[in-house]
N, C-alpha and C positions, 0 to 999 in steps of 0.2 A: 738610720742604719739600713743598708741595702738588703733586700730579700735575696734568697738563692737565685730566683729568676732574674732579678735585677743585676746581680753580679755577673750572671751568665751573659746577659745582653751587653754589659759594659765591656767584658773581655772580647766578645765578638766584634764590637765596634772598634776597639783598640786594634785588634788583629786586622780588621778591614782597612783601617787607616794606615797601618804599618805596611801592608801589602801594596796599597795604592802609591804610597810614597816611594817604596822600593822600585816599583815598576816605572814611576816617573823618572827617577834618577837613572835607572838602567837605560830607559829610552833616550835620555839626554846624552848619555855617554856613548851609546852605541852609534855606529855609522848609520846614516839615513838609508833606509831600504828603498826609498823612492828619490833618486837623484834629481836635483833641480838645475836650472840654468845658472851659470856662474857669472858674477859681475866682474868684468875685466876691461870694459871699454871707457876711454876718456874722450875729451872734446876733439882731439886731433883725429883719433880713430873714427869718431862720428862724422867729422868733416870728410874723411876719406870715403866712408860708406855713403854719405849723402851725395857727394859729387859723383862717386863711382856708380851708384844706382842709375844715374841720369845721363852720364857723359856720352854714352853711345848714341843718344839722341842728337848729338852734334855731328856725328860721323855718318849717319845714314838715316833714311826714313823721312826726315823733315823735308827733303827736297821734293818728295812726291806731292807736297802741298803746293809747290810752284806750278805743277801741271794743272792744278785745280784753280788757283787764284792769281798766278803770276807774282811778280815781285811785290807789287803794292797790296794785292789781296792777302798774301801770306804775311806781309809785314803788319797789316791791320789786325789780322787774326792773332798774330804773335803778341802784339801790344796788349790786346785784351787778356790773353792768357798769362802774360807776365804780371798784369795787375791781379788776376785771379790767384796766381801762386804767391804773390807778396801778401795779400790779405788772408789767403787760406793758411799759409805756413805759420804766420804769427798766431792765428786762431787755433790751429791744430797743435801748436806748441803748448798752449794753455792746457789742452786736454791731456797731452802726453806727459806733462810735468805733474799734473794733478792725479792722473791714473796711469802710472808707469807699468803697463802690462804688455806682454808679448803679442796679444791679439789686436792691439791698435784700435781701430774704429769699432771692431766687434765688441770690445770691452766697454768703450765709451758709450755706444748706442744702447747696449744692454742696460747699463746703469741709468742713462738719462731718459730713454724712451721705453723700451720693453724688451723681453726676450725675443719676440718675433722680429722687431725692427733691428735688434742686435744681430740676429741671424742673417737678415737680408744684407745689412751693411758688411758683415763678415764675408758673405758669399761674393759680394761685389769686389771686395778687397782680394779675395782668392782668385777671382776671374782676372782681375788686373795683373796680379803678380805671377799667376801661372801661365797666362797667355803672352806676356811680354818676352820672357826668355826665348821661346821658339823663334820669334822674329829676329832677335839678336843672334841666336845660334846660326840662323840662315846667313846673316851678314858675315859672321866669323868664317863660315864655310866658304863664302864667296871671296873674302879677302885672302884666305889661305890658298884657295884654288889658283890665284894669280901665280903663286910660287910653286905649287904642286899640282899642275894641271892633270896629272894622271890619276889623282884621287878625286872621286865624286864629291861635290859640295855637300850633299846630304850625309855622306859617311863622315866627313870632317866635323859637321855640326853635331852628329850623334856622339862622336868621340869627345867633343868639347863638353857635352852634357855629362858624360861619365867621369871625366877628369875633374871638373869643377864641383860636381856633387860630392865626389870623394874628398876633395879638399875641404869642403864645408863640413863633412862628417868628422874630420880630424880635430876640430875645436874652433870656437868662435874667435879666440885670440889669434890663432894661426890664420884663419880666414880673413879677419879684419886687418892683420898685418900685411898679408899679401895684397889685399884690396887697396891699402894705403899706397903701397909701392907702385902698383900698376896705374892707380889714379894720378899720382904725381907725374908719371911718365906720359900719361894721356893728356894732362893739362899742358905739360911742356910741349908736346907735339902740336897741339892746337895753336899755342902761341907762336911756335915756329912756322906753322902753316900760314898764319895771318901775316907774319913778318915777311914771308916769301911772296905772298899774293898782293899785299898792299902797294908795293912799288909799281905793280901793273894794274892798279885799280883805276877805273874810269866811271864817273858818276853817270855818264851817258848809258852805260850798260845796265844800270839800275832802272832807267826809264824805258828800256827797250821792251815793247809789248808788255808793259807792266801790270795791266788790269784787263786781261783778255775776256774774262767772264763776268765782269762787274761784281755786284755785291753777292750774287749767288756763289761766286768763286771764293769769297771771304768765308762764307759758312762751310763750303766744301773743304776749305783748308784747315778748319779748326782741329780735327784730330791730329793732323801733322804738326800743328803748332803746339798742341799738348805733348806730342812726342818729344819735343825739345826738353821737357821737364818731368816727364812721366816717371814716377817711382820715388820722387823725393820724400814722400810721406813715409816710405819704408824705414826711415830713421826711428820713427816712433815704435816700430816693432822690435827694436833691440833695447828699448828703455829698461826692460827687466834685466838686461845684461850690462847695464851702464853703471859706472861708479858715480854716485851722487847725481842721479838722473834729473832731479829737480833743477840743477844748475847746468849740467853738461849737455842735456838734450837741446836747450835753448842755444847754447854756443855752437853746437854741431849743425842744427837747422839753419840758424841765421848766417853763419859763415859759408855754408854750402850753397844757399840760395844766392848770396851776393856773387860768389864765384861763377855760378851757372849763368846768371843774367849777363855778366860781362862776356863770358865765352860765347853765349848765344849771339850777341850783337856782333862780336868780332868775326865769327864764322859766317854769319849771314851776309855781312857786307863784303868781306874779303873774297868769298868764293863767287858770289854773283857778280861782283865788280870786275872780275877778270875778263869775262866774255858774255855776260848776260845769263838769265836764268835757264834758258833752253840748253845751254852748253853743259850744265851740271845736272840735267835731268835725262837728256837723250844722248847716248854715246855717238850716234850718227842720225841724220834726218830719217824719220820713219821707224827708228828702232824702238824697242820697248823701253819704258822708264827704268833707269838704273838705281840700284841701292848704294852706289858708291860715288857721291857727289864730290868729295874731296879729291880722290884720285883723278876725276875728270877735270877739275879745275887745275890741278897741278900739271896734268899732261899738256895743258895749253902753254905752260911756262917752261917746264923742264923736259917735255917729251916723256915717253914711257920707258926709255932705256937708260936714263941717267942714274947715277949713284944717289943723288938727293931724292929722286922720285921713290926709289926702292927703300931708302932709309926711312922716309916719312911714312910710307905704306906699312913698313914693319912696325914702327913705333905706334902707328895709328891703330894697329890691332889691339894695343893695350886698352884703348878706350872701349872697344867692344867687349873685351875680356872683363874689364872692371864692372861694367853694367850687368853683364851676364852673370858673373860670379856673385855680385852684390844682391841682385834681385832674387837669385836662387836662395840666398840666405834669408831675405825678408819673407819670401813666400813660404819657406819652411816654418817660420815662426807663426805665420797666420794659420797654416794647416795644423801645427802643433797645438795651438790654442783651441781650435775646434775639437781636436781629439781629447784634450785635457778636460773639456766640459762634456765630452761624450756625445757631441752632435754628429760626429762621424766615429768609426770604430776606435775604441779607446787606445789601441796600439799606437795610433798616430800621435797621441798625446804623451808618449813615454820619452824619457831622456836616457841616452845610453850611459851606463854606469861609469865607463872609462872616459869617453870623449866629452860627456856632458853636453851633447848636441842631440836634436830630435832626428835620429837616423831614419826612422820609418817615414816621417813626414817628408824628408828630403828625397827618399827613394820613390814615393808615390808621385810626388810632383815631377820628378824626372820622367817617369813613365808617361804621364799625361802630356808633358811638354814634347816628348819625342813623337807621340801620336799627332799632335797639332803640327809639329814641324813637317811631318811626312805629307801633309796636305799641300805644301808648297805655295801657300797663299799669304805671303808676308804682309801685304797691304791690308788684307781683311783681318788678319790676326792682330795687327796694330790697332785697327778700328775697334774690334771687340774689347781689347785691353783698355782702350780709352773710354768705352761705355762703362766699364767697371770703375775706372778712376773717377769719372764724373758723378756716378751714383754715390761713391764713397764721399766725395767732397760735399755733396748736397746733404747727406745724412749726418756727416760730421758737424756741419755748420748748424743744422737744426738741433743736434744734440747739445752743442755749446750753448745756444740760446735757451734751451729748455733747462739745462743744468744750472745756469745762472739764476733762474727763478726757483727751480725745484730744490736746489741745495746751495743756498747763498753762503753757508758756513763751510762748504768744502774747502780744505786747504788748497790754495792756488799759489804755488811759489812764483809762477809767472802769470800775469794777466795780459791778454791781448790789448795793445794800445788802440785808442779811438773806438772803444766798444760803445754801441753795437755796430758801428759803421763797417768795420773790417769784416766781421762774419756775414753781415747782410750783403755787402758788395760781392764777396766770394760766392755766397748762395745764389745771388741773381745771375752772375756771369756763368756759373756752372749750370744753372737751370736753363738759361738761354742756349748755351752750347750743347746741352743734351738734346733739347728740342730740335736744334738745327741738325744735329747728327742723325736723329731719328728720321727726319723728313728726307734727308739725302741718302740714307742707308737703310731703307725699309727692310730688306731681306736680312741684313746683318743684325738689325735691331730686334727682329723677330727671333733670331737664333739666340741673341743675348738674353732677352727677357724670357724665352723658353727655358734657358738654363736656370734663371732665377726662380721661375714658377715651379719647375720640376723639383728643384732642391728644397723649395719652401714646403711643397706637399710632403716630401720625405720628412722634413722637420716636424710639420704639423701633425701628421698622422702616424708617425713611428716614434720619433724622439720624444715628443710631448707625452704621448700615451705611455711610453715606457717610464718616463719620469713620474707621471701620475700614479702608475701601478706601484712603483717603488715607494712613493709617499704613502699610499694606502696600506701597503704591507708594514711599513715602519710604524704607522699609527696602530 
């Protein structure tokens, strides 16, 4: 028989359990006070995002590599980079299917390596995604300026930032649906461009001054070969918003990569084959290098006043818009993840209650992008973005190799074929490309690594200490 004290303890325990159960039920029924990203994306949307992130690289930027290496030099560099992206994409898909988080490589490296290496990988990803859009915005401004010469290029580019950041704020399904439409139009335009150019193709134009700087030109052309495919890995950053990510991320990645390789080969051959590489780099002898290779190639066939020329230029804007809009989306998810784990102010890791999108992350990325845009250095911005991409590729492949040994039981709905050859090949090519870029871009490499060092010091001496202090208080 229970004593008076025992009965009192029993009733207290029963009351405590009843209150706990009631609170749990109430919490389950109540709407979430902390909204999360919504799962709305399927494989077709992912294809649209994957191709859309990258397709602007077919429209501009890559031709600057011709000035460095000529036709043969850029072709060799592009061949290595295609091999890099084939091996990397399949390897990265394993990580994104096993760990479908918005932070992409940041989450993978944190789990596989350490918090410190995860932070560095995440910063490299941020630099890639935040510095790519300003270069694309400048190209959008240049294209629109053809039709509205009274409006400054920079003003058009800033307007593009405001409009497409706003569209991303409205919701991921709206943003991805728009991305799919403009991507389909951009792919159609590239196919039409190739169809117009190939009847005027001459193999002799490919051999014209095709290796002006030898093998040094090959290394110098690497960042512009990367620009053909830069941003494809952004598909992994929407895995948290994907329906059945373990299946659909693979379909989206694989179909996007195949599409992009075909388009890359078509654009490269058809544009240079019209009149040689110098015709799509320099508008006139002695002029500065142009960011508009496709219009230069078309002008040799249709002139600059024909209906077909203006039609193709207008549709061609869709390619720039697709990449600009898509990378803004991917960049915001990378910033959002940093805010969610409190490596940067926590506000950037919040999701808007109505739109279910990371509004603060989108806005801060827009501000940083506009500042970079105002420097007016498109080629240098592309190179810094490529430094971030190569660092991401290297750390991602190291993470994959480590996780295979560290967590062999981790559920992997997709496993990279030809393991360990694919990740090792991607790691070696990315490492060689990074060394080549450093040796040929000393000043820009110093700027890039300074950004990494300063941000790491912030993480090491402020974020880590704050986390340690909170742990001590909790204990």
